[in-house]
C-alpha positions as CSV (number, residue, x, y, z in Angstrom):
1,X,-16.4,23.0,-11.5
2,X,-14.1,22.1,-14.4
3,X,-10.7,20.4,-14.2
4,X,-9.1,23.6,-15.3
5,X,-10.5,25.6,-12.4
6,X,-9.6,22.9,-10.0
7,X,-6.0,22.8,-11.2
8,X,-5.0,25.9,-13.2
9,X,-1.3,24.9,-13.0
10,X,-2.0,22.0,-15.4
11,X,-2.9,24.5,-18.2
12,X,-0.3,27.1,-17.1
13,X,2.7,24.9,-17.2
14,X,1.6,22.0,-19.4
15,X,2.0,18.5,-18.0
16,X,4.3,17.4,-20.9
17,X,6.9,19.9,-19.7
18,X,7.0,18.1,-16.4
19,X,7.2,14.6,-17.6
20,X,10.8,14.6,-18.8
21,X,12.5,16.3,-15.8
22,X,10.6,14.1,-13.3
23,X,11.3,10.9,-15.1
24,X,15.0,11.8,-15.7
25,X,15.3,12.6,-12.0
26,X,13.9,9.2,-11.2
27,X,16.3,7.4,-13.5
28,X,19.2,8.8,-11.4
29,X,17.8,8.9,-7.9
30,X,15.4,5.9,-7.7
31,X,16.1,3.5,-4.9
32,X,17.2,0.0,-5.8
33,X,14.3,-1.9,-4.3
34,X,13.8,-5.6,-5.0
35,X,10.3,-5.3,-6.3
36,X,11.6,-2.9,-9.0
37,X,14.0,-5.5,-10.4
38,X,13.0,-7.4,-13.5
39,X,13.2,-10.7,-11.7
40,X,10.5,-9.7,-9.2
41,X,7.8,-10.0,-11.8
42,X,4.2,-9.2,-11.4
43,X,3.9,-11.3,-8.2
44,X,6.7,-9.5,-6.6
45,X,5.1,-6.1,-7.4
46,X,1.8,-7.3,-6.0
47,X,3.3,-8.5,-2.8
48,X,5.2,-5.2,-2.3
49,X,2.0,-3.2,-2.9
50,X,0.1,-5.1,-0.3
51,X,3.0,-4.8,2.2
52,X,3.7,-1.1,1.6
53,X,0.2,0.1,2.4
54,X,0.6,2.3,5.5
55,X,4.0,0.7,6.1
56,X,7.5,2.3,5.4
57,X,9.9,0.7,3.1
58,X,12.6,-0.1,5.7
59,X,10.1,-2.3,7.6
60,X,8.8,-4.0,4.5
61,X,12.2,-5.0,3.0
62,X,13.2,-7.9,5.3
63,X,9.6,-9.4,5.4
64,X,9.3,-9.0,1.6
65,X,12.6,-10.9,1.0
66,X,11.6,-13.7,3.3
67,X,8.1,-13.9,1.8
68,X,9.4,-14.1,-1.8
69,X,12.0,-16.7,-0.8
70,X,9.3,-18.9,0.7
71,X,6.5,-18.2,-1.8
72,X,8.1,-17.1,-5.1
73,X,4.8,-17.8,-7.0
74,X,1.1,-17.2,-6.1
75,X,0.4,-20.9,-6.2
76,X,3.1,-21.5,-3.5
77,X,1.3,-19.2,-1.1
78,X,-2.2,-20.5,-2.1
79,X,-1.1,-24.1,-1.2
80,X,-0.5,-23.2,2.4
81,X,-3.1,-22.3,5.1
82,X,-3.9,-18.6,5.4
83,X,-2.6,-18.7,9.0
84,X,0.9,-19.1,7.5
85,X,0.5,-15.9,5.7
86,X,-0.5,-14.2,9.0
87,X,2.5,-15.8,10.7
88,X,5.0,-14.6,8.0
89,X,3.5,-11.1,8.1
90,X,5.2,-10.7,11.4
91,X,5.0,-7.2,12.9
92,X,4.2,-5.3,9.7
93,X,0.8,-4.3,11.1
94,X,-2.7,-4.4,9.7
95,X,-2.5,-8.2,9.3
96,X,-5.7,-8.5,7.4
97,X,-3.6,-7.6,4.4
98,X,-1.9,-11.0,4.8
99,X,-5.3,-12.7,4.5
100,X,-6.2,-10.6,1.5
101,X,-2.9,-11.4,-0.2
102,X,-3.5,-15.1,0.5
103,X,-7.0,-14.8,-1.0
104,X,-5.6,-13.0,-4.1
105,X,-3.0,-15.7,-4.5
106,X,-5.6,-18.5,-4.3
107,X,-7.7,-16.7,-6.9
108,X,-4.7,-16.3,-9.2
109,X,-4.0,-20.0,-8.9
110,X,-7.6,-21.0,-9.5
111,X,-8.6,-18.5,-12.2
112,X,-5.4,-17.5,-14.0
113,X,-3.2,-20.6,-14.1
114,X,-0.9,-19.2,-11.4
115,X,0.0,-16.0,-13.3
116,X,-0.9,-12.6,-12.1
117,X,-3.3,-11.3,-14.7
118,X,-2.3,-8.4,-17.0
119,X,-5.8,-6.8,-17.5
120,X,-6.8,-4.1,-15.0
121,X,-10.3,-5.4,-14.8
122,X,-9.1,-8.9,-13.9
123,X,-6.7,-7.5,-11.3
124,X,-9.5,-5.5,-9.8
125,X,-11.7,-8.6,-9.6
126,X,-9.1,-10.4,-7.3
127,X,-10.0,-10.6,-3.6
128,X,-8.4,-7.7,-1.6
129,X,-7.3,-5.8,-4.7
130,X,-8.7,-2.3,-4.9
131,X,-8.3,0.5,-7.5
132,X,-4.9,1.6,-6.4
133,X,-3.3,-1.9,-6.2
134,X,-4.8,-2.9,-9.6
135,X,-3.5,0.3,-11.2
136,X,0.0,-0.1,-9.5
137,X,0.4,-3.7,-10.7
138,X,-0.8,-3.0,-14.2
139,X,1.5,0.0,-14.4
140,X,4.7,-1.2,-12.6
141,X,4.6,-4.9,-13.7
142,X,3.1,-4.6,-17.1
143,X,4.0,-1.0,-18.1
144,X,0.5,0.0,-18.8
145,X,-1.1,3.4,-18.8
146,X,-2.9,3.9,-15.5
147,X,-3.2,6.7,-12.9
148,X,-1.5,5.4,-9.7
149,X,-2.6,7.5,-6.7
150,X,-1.0,6.7,-3.4
151,X,-0.4,9.2,-0.5
152,X,3.0,10.3,-2.0
153,X,1.6,11.0,-5.4
154,X,-1.4,12.8,-4.1
155,X,0.9,15.1,-2.0
156,X,3.1,15.9,-5.0
157,X,0.1,16.7,-7.2
158,X,-1.5,18.8,-4.5
159,X,1.6,21.0,-4.2
160,X,2.7,21.0,-7.8
161,X,-0.7,21.6,-9.5
162,X,-3.0,22.9,-6.9
163,X,-0.7,25.0,-4.6
164,X,-1.8,23.1,-1.5
165,X,0.5,21.7,1.1
166,X,-1.5,18.5,1.6
167,X,-4.2,16.7,-0.4
168,X,-7.7,16.0,1.1
169,X,-7.9,13.2,3.7
170,X,-9.7,10.9,1.3
171,X,-9.0,10.7,-2.5
172,X,-11.5,12.9,-4.4
173,X,-12.9,12.7,-7.9
174,X,-11.1,15.9,-8.7
175,X,-7.7,14.2,-7.8
176,X,-8.5,11.2,-10.0
177,X,-9.4,13.5,-12.9
178,X,-6.2,15.5,-12.4
179,X,-4.1,12.3,-12.3
180,X,-5.6,11.1,-15.6
181,X,-5.2,14.5,-17.2
182,X,-1.4,14.8,-16.5
183,X,-0.7,11.1,-17.4
184,X,1.6,10.8,-20.4
185,X,-0.1,9.3,-23.5
186,X,2.5,6.7,-24.2
187,X,2.1,3.7,-21.8
188,X,5.8,3.1,-21.1
189,X,6.3,6.8,-20.3
190,X,3.1,6.8,-18.2
191,X,4.4,3.8,-16.1
192,X,7.7,5.7,-15.6
193,X,5.8,8.8,-14.6
194,X,3.7,6.9,-12.1
195,X,6.8,5.4,-10.4
196,X,8.7,8.7,-10.6
197,X,6.1,10.8,-9.0
198,X,5.7,8.2,-6.2
199,X,9.4,8.3,-5.5
200,X,9.5,12.1,-5.7
201,X,6.9,12.2,-2.9
202,X,8.8,9.6,-0.8
203,X,12.2,11.2,-1.1
204,X,11.8,14.9,-1.9
205,X,8.3,16.1,-1.5
206,X,7.8,14.6,1.9
207,X,5.0,15.4,4.3
208,X,7.0,17.2,7.0
209,X,10.2,18.6,5.6
210,X,10.1,18.7,1.8
211,X,13.6,19.1,0.2
212,X,12.5,21.5,-2.5
213,X,16.1,22.3,-3.4
214,X,16.4,18.8,-4.8
215,X,13.1,18.8,-6.7
216,X,13.4,18.7,-10.5
217,X,10.3,20.8,-11.0
218,X,10.5,23.1,-8.0
219,X,10.5,26.2,-10.3
220,X,7.1,25.1,-11.7
221,X,5.5,24.1,-8.4
222,X,2.3,26.1,-7.6
223,X,2.8,25.7,-3.8
224,X,6.5,26.8,-4.0
225,X,5.6,29.8,-6.1
226,X,2.9,30.8,-3.7
227,X,5.4,30.9,-0.9
228,X,4.7,27.4,0.5
229,X,1.6,28.4,2.4
230,X,0.8,26.1,5.4
231,X,-2.2,23.8,5.2
232,X,-5.4,25.6,5.5
233,X,-7.6,23.6,7.9
234,X,-7.4,21.6,11.1
235,X,-4.0,20.2,12.0
236,X,-3.2,16.8,10.6
237,X,-3.3,14.2,13.4
238,X,-1.2,11.2,13.9
239,X,-2.9,8.1,15.3
240,X,-1.7,6.9,18.7
241,X,-0.9,3.2,19.0
242,X,-0.1,2.7,22.7
243,X,-3.0,1.4,24.6
244,X,-5.3,0.9,21.6
245,X,-7.1,-2.2,20.5
246,X,-4.6,-2.4,17.7
247,X,-1.8,-2.9,20.2
248,X,-3.8,-5.6,22.1
249,X,-4.5,-7.4,18.8
250,X,-0.9,-7.3,17.9
251,X,0.2,-8.8,21.2
252,X,-2.4,-11.6,20.9
253,X,-1.3,-12.4,17.4
254,X,2.3,-12.4,18.5
255,X,1.6,-15.2,20.9
256,X,-0.2,-17.2,18.2
257,X,2.5,-16.6,15.6
258,X,5.2,-17.9,17.9
259,X,3.8,-21.4,18.1
260,X,2.4,-24.0,15.8
261,X,0.2,-25.4,18.5
262,X,-3.3,-24.1,19.6
263,X,-3.0,-21.7,22.5
264,X,-5.3,-21.8,25.5
265,X,-7.3,-18.8,26.5
266,X,-5.4,-18.6,29.8
267,X,-2.2,-17.9,27.9
268,X,-3.7,-15.2,25.8
269,X,-5.2,-13.6,29.0
270,X,-1.6,-12.9,30.1
271,X,-0.8,-10.4,27.4
272,X,-3.1,-7.6,28.6
273,X,-4.4,-6.7,32.0
274,X,-7.6,-5.0,31.1
275,X,-10.1,-7.9,30.5
276,X,-12.8,-6.0,28.6
277,X,-10.4,-4.6,26.0
278,X,-8.6,-7.9,25.8
279,X,-11.8,-9.8,25.1
280,X,-12.9,-7.2,22.6
281,X,-9.6,-7.4,20.7
282,X,-9.7,-11.2,20.6
283,X,-13.3,-11.2,19.4
284,X,-12.3,-8.8,16.7
285,X,-9.5,-11.0,15.5
286,X,-11.9,-13.9,15.3
287,X,-14.5,-11.8,13.4
288,X,-11.8,-10.7,11.0
289,X,-10.7,-14.3,10.3
290,X,-7.3,-13.8,11.7
291,X,-7.8,-16.3,14.6
292,X,-9.8,-19.5,14.8
293,X,-11.4,-20.6,18.1
294,X,-11.4,-24.3,18.7
295,X,-13.3,-26.5,21.2
296,X,-11.9,-26.5,24.7
297,X,-11.1,-22.8,24.8
298,X,-8.0,-22.8,22.6
299,X,-7.1,-20.6,19.6
300,X,-4.9,-20.8,16.6
301,X,-4.1,-19.0,13.4
302,X,-6.6,-19.8,10.6
303,X,-6.1,-23.0,8.7
304,X,-8.9,-22.7,6.2
305,X,-9.8,-20.1,3.7
306,X,-12.6,-17.7,4.7
307,X,-16.0,-18.2,3.0
308,X,-15.8,-14.7,1.4
309,X,-12.2,-15.2,0.3
């Protein structure tokens, strides 16, 4: 199946006609976020991208500010034990991101003289950096031409070009092909387009209640023109948190974050009544490198880099 048959709106409307209105909308409506300011630099962009994965902006902002004040350069973070990154991560959730960011900082300090590399391939080679993060840092920090596909951008493109309310659950090859096809040729404009489509998805083309009246390209949106048909397929489910292993892990980590001393197993046993689930959660934290067991049945946040870091 060709890209044209996958996304006929691309040919019908012409992507160049969409670039200017979306970028102009962004220039007026973009939120003033600290990682978008020039002084944030590539490191600030990278930190924000790690933190913003599956986490809303309002929860990230205070942690980001504290993080950058404490570790303004990758080498500053790399010089401290990985457990300090886990501690500073606080309640952002998915704390393995903190370990990955620490690993990336250590690699930047060791391989690149402490400067976040400019080349996409070098970014992609950093621990914990995947295709999306590498493209985002290269685009937002270094104004390069890369297709940046996060959840917001994928939703905008699904509606605008394909006439579908939601994108597939996992990013497809067709989505990547479309994103590259509609990317402006000039790198600076491409970087602005990447940021603008992301912001459009975050503020206007939202998942539940899109504000189509404020969209700069609503008149060219395939989904809007089709009458905004509902998603064809099973209902999109939201993951429960209460009672899950994630909740237990979070409570265990909270105890360890709140002290600089090793914590005895008996203290950790107090955070959750169900012993099998509690033990499974603790074992998982150890296996993930988020907790270190010590002799005598005590535990602490990790003090050494993991062997695969």
